[in-house]
LUMLUM-378368 format. One line per 10 residues: their letters; for each residue x, y, z of N, C-alpha, C, O, CB. Coordinates in steps of 0.2 Angstrom, whole numbers. Glycine has a CB too. Layout:
N
a> X Y Z X Y Z X Y Z X Y Z X Y Z; ...;
This chain:
114
mwiggnisap> -46 -181 -24 -49 -177 -19 -43 -174 -14 -43 -168 -13 -55 -180 -16; -40 -179 -11 -35 -177 -6 -29 -172 -9 -27 -167 -6 -31 -183 -4; -27 -174 -16 -22 -170 -19 -25 -162 -20 -21 -158 -19 -20 -173 -26; -31 -162 -22 -34 -155 -23 -34 -151 -17 -33 -145 -17 -41 -156 -26; -36 -154 -11 -37 -150 -5 -30 -149 -2 -30 -144 2 -42 -154 -1; -26 -154 -2 -20 -153 2 -14 -151 -2 -9 -149 1 -18 -160 5; -14 -151 -9 -8 -149 -13 -10 -143 -18 -8 -138 -17 -5 -155 -16; -15 -145 -22 -17 -140 -27 -20 -133 -25 -17 -128 -27 -22 -143 -32; -24 -134 -20 -27 -128 -17 -22 -123 -14 -22 -117 -15 -33 -130 -13; -18 -126 -9 -13 -122 -6 -8 -119 -11 -6 -113 -10 -9 -126 -1;
irrvseamrr> -6 -123 -16 -2 -120 -21 -5 -114 -25 -2 -109 -26 1 -125 -26; -11 -115 -26 -15 -109 -30 -15 -103 -25 -14 -98 -28 -22 -112 -32; -17 -104 -19 -17 -98 -14 -10 -95 -13 -9 -89 -13 -19 -101 -7; -5 -99 -13 2 -97 -13 4 -93 -19 6 -87 -19 7 -102 -12; 2 -95 -25 3 -92 -31 -1 -85 -32 2 -80 -34 1 -96 -37; -7 -85 -29 -11 -79 -30 -8 -74 -25 -8 -68 -27 -18 -81 -27; -6 -76 -19 -3 -72 -14 3 -68 -17 4 -62 -17 -1 -75 -8; 8 -72 -20 14 -70 -24 12 -65 -29 15 -60 -30 18 -75 -26; 7 -67 -33 5 -62 -39 3 -56 -36 5 -50 -38 -1 -65 -43; -1 -56 -31 -3 -49 -27 2 -46 -24 3 -39 -25 -9 -51 -22;
lnagdasatv> 7 -49 -21 13 -46 -18 17 -43 -23 19 -37 -22 17 -51 -14; 18 -46 -29 22 -43 -34 19 -37 -37 22 -33 -40 24 -49 -39; 12 -37 -37 9 -31 -40 8 -26 -35 6 -20 -36 1 -33 -42; 11 -27 -29 11 -21 -24 6 -22 -18 6 -17 -14 11 -15 -27; 2 -27 -18 -3 -28 -13 0 -31 -7 0 -37 -7 -9 -32 -16; 2 -27 -2 5 -30 4 0 -33 9 2 -36 14 9 -24 8; -6 -33 7 -11 -36 12 -12 -44 10 -15 -47 14 -18 -33 11; -9 -46 5 -9 -53 3 -5 -58 8 1 -56 9 -7 -54 -4; -9 -63 10 -5 -67 15 -8 -74 13 -13 -75 10 -7 -65 22; -5 -79 16 -7 -86 16 -6 -89 23 -4 -95 24 -3 -91 11;
aeesgrrdei> -6 -85 28 -5 -87 35 -9 -92 38 -7 -96 42 -5 -81 39; -15 -93 35 -20 -98 38 -17 -105 37 -19 -110 41 -27 -98 34; -12 -106 33 -9 -113 32 -2 -113 35 2 -118 34 -9 -115 25; 0 -108 38 7 -108 41 8 -114 46 3 -116 49 8 -101 45; 14 -116 47 15 -122 51 16 -128 48 17 -133 51 9 -122 56; 14 -129 41 15 -135 38 23 -137 37 27 -132 37 12 -135 31; 24 -143 38 31 -145 38 34 -148 31 39 -151 31 33 -150 44; 30 -147 26 32 -150 20 34 -144 15 35 -139 17 26 -154 17; 34 -146 8 37 -141 4 32 -135 3 34 -130 2 38 -144 -3; 25 -137 4 20 -131 3 21 -127 9 20 -121 8 13 -134 3;
galidavngy> 23 -129 15 24 -125 21 30 -121 20 30 -115 22 25 -130 27; 35 -123 16 41 -119 15 39 -114 10 42 -108 11 47 -124 11; 35 -115 5 33 -110 0 28 -105 4 29 -99 3 28 -113 -5; 24 -107 9 20 -102 12 24 -98 17 24 -92 17 15 -106 17; 29 -101 20 34 -97 24 38 -92 20 39 -86 22 39 -101 28; 40 -94 14 43 -89 9 39 -83 7 41 -78 7 46 -93 3; 33 -85 6 28 -79 4 27 -75 9 27 -69 9 21 -82 1; 26 -77 15 25 -73 21 31 -69 23 31 -63 25 23 -77 27; 37 -72 22 43 -69 23 44 -63 18 47 -58 19 49 -73 23; 43 -64 12 43 -59 6 38 -53 8 40 -48 7 41 -62 -1;
reslvggral> 32 -55 10 28 -50 12 30 -45 18 30 -39 18 21 -53 15; 33 -49 23 36 -45 29 42 -40 26 43 -35 28 39 -50 34; 46 -43 21 51 -39 18 49 -33 14 51 -28 15 56 -44 14; 43 -34 11 40 -29 7 37 -24 11 39 -18 10 35 -32 2; 34 -25 17 31 -21 21 37 -17 25 36 -11 25 26 -24 26; 42 -20 27 47 -17 30 51 -12 26 53 -7 28 52 -22 33; 52 -14 19 56 -10 14 52 -4 13 55 1 12 57 -14 8; 45 -5 13 41 1 12 41 6 18 42 12 17 34 -1 10; 41 4 24 42 8 29 49 11 30 49 17 31 41 4 36; 54 8 28 61 11 28 61 16 22 64 22 23 66 6 26;
aaageqqrqr> 58 15 16 58 20 11 54 26 13 56 32 11 55 17 5; 48 25 16 45 31 19 48 35 24 48 41 23 38 29 22; 52 32 28 56 35 33 62 39 30 63 45 32 58 30 39; 65 36 25 70 39 21 68 45 17 71 50 17 74 34 17; 62 44 14 59 50 10 58 56 15 59 62 13 53 48 7; 55 54 21 54 60 26 60 63 28 60 69 28 50 57 32; 65 59 29 72 62 31 75 66 25 77 72 26 77 57 33; 74 64 19 76 68 13 73 74 13 76 79 11 75 63 7; 66 74 14 62 80 13 64 85 19 65 91 17 55 79 14; 66 83 25 68 87 30 75 90 28 76 96 29 68 83 37;
ffsaidnmpl> 79 86 26 86 88 24 86 94 19 89 99 20 90 82 21; 82 93 13 81 98 8 78 104 10 79 110 8 78 95 2; 73 103 15 69 109 18 74 113 22 74 119 21 63 107 22; 78 110 26 83 114 30 88 117 25 90 123 26 87 109 34; 91 114 20 96 117 15 93 123 12 96 128 11 98 112 11; 86 122 9 83 127 5 82 133 10 81 139 7 77 125 2; 81 132 16 80 138 21 86 141 24 85 145 29 75 136 26; 92 139 22 98 142 25 99 149 22 98 150 16 104 137 24; 101 153 26 103 160 24 110 160 20 111 165 17 103 165 30; 114 154 21 120 154 17 119 150 11 115 145 11 125 151 22;
glvmfdaeqk> 124 151 6 124 147 0 128 140 2 133 140 5 128 151 -5; 125 135 -1 128 128 1 128 124 -6 124 124 -10 124 124 6; 134 121 -7 135 117 -13 139 111 -11 144 112 -7 138 121 -19; 138 105 -14 142 99 -13 143 96 -19 138 95 -23 139 95 -7; 149 93 -20 151 89 -26 153 83 -24 156 82 -18 156 93 -31; 152 78 -28 155 71 -27 162 70 -29 165 75 -32 150 65 -30; 165 64 -29 172 63 -31 173 65 -38 179 66 -40 174 56 -29; 168 64 -42 169 65 -49 167 72 -51 166 74 -57 164 60 -53; 166 77 -46 164 84 -47 157 85 -50 156 90 -53 170 87 -52; 153 80 -48 146 81 -50 142 84 -44 143 83 -39 143 74 -52;
livanaryae> 138 89 -46 134 92 -41 129 88 -38 125 84 -41 131 98 -44; 130 87 -31 125 83 -28 120 87 -23 114 84 -22 129 78 -24; 122 93 -21 118 97 -17 119 104 -18 125 106 -19 118 95 -9; 114 108 -19 115 115 -20 108 118 -18 103 116 -19 117 118 -27; 109 124 -14 103 127 -12 102 134 -17 106 136 -20 103 129 -5; 96 136 -16 94 142 -20 98 148 -18 100 152 -23 87 144 -19; 100 149 -12 104 155 -10 111 154 -14 114 159 -15 105 155 -2; 114 148 -14 120 148 -18 120 150 -25 124 154 -27 123 140 -18; 114 148 -29 113 150 -35 112 158 -36 115 161 -40 107 147 -38; 109 160 -31 108 168 -30 114 172 -29 115 177 -33 103 169 -25;
iyglppelak> 119 169 -25 125 173 -23 129 173 -30 132 178 -31 129 169 -18; 129 168 -34 134 167 -39 130 169 -46 133 169 -51 137 161 -40; 124 171 -45 120 173 -51 119 168 -56 119 169 -62 124 179 -55; 118 162 -54 117 156 -58 110 155 -60 105 156 -55 120 150 -55; 108 153 -66 101 151 -67 99 145 -63 104 141 -62 100 150 -75; 93 144 -61 91 138 -57 93 132 -59 95 127 -55 84 138 -56; 93 131 -66 95 124 -69 102 122 -68 103 116 -68 93 124 -76; 106 127 -67 113 125 -65 115 123 -58 120 121 -56 118 131 -67; 110 125 -54 110 123 -47 107 117 -45 105 115 -39 108 129 -42; 104 113 -50 101 107 -49 105 101 -49 109 100 -54 95 106 -54;
pell> 105 97 -44 110 91 -44 108 86 -50 103 86 -53 109 87 -38; 113 82 -52 112 77 -57 109 71 -54 110 69 -49 119 75 -61; 104 69 -58 101 63 -56 106 57 -57 109 56 -61 94 61 -60; 105 52 -52 109 46 -52 107 41 -57 110 36 -58 109 43 -45;
């Protein structure tokens, strides 16, 4: 009985939380048992740390995507043609005005995907 309540049940909750977090459900937590000083407490802290990292990573990704959209919106609305190549001469940025100036079809002014 003691093993079931103090060991097995918390491990099941930790496993379920990790399964949900790995599936993308950032609401999964096991915080109600936080503060334990044994191996199960270490697992709980690790799950909660992973959740915080997941939530933080998503926030950073959303902010980065917003900045990327602003960047490309600014470039696409420039009156001047703009093109950028990387060190291997791969196209990384080009706007529609650049393609228009040089009479390029739109597909030639699209950056290569990484």
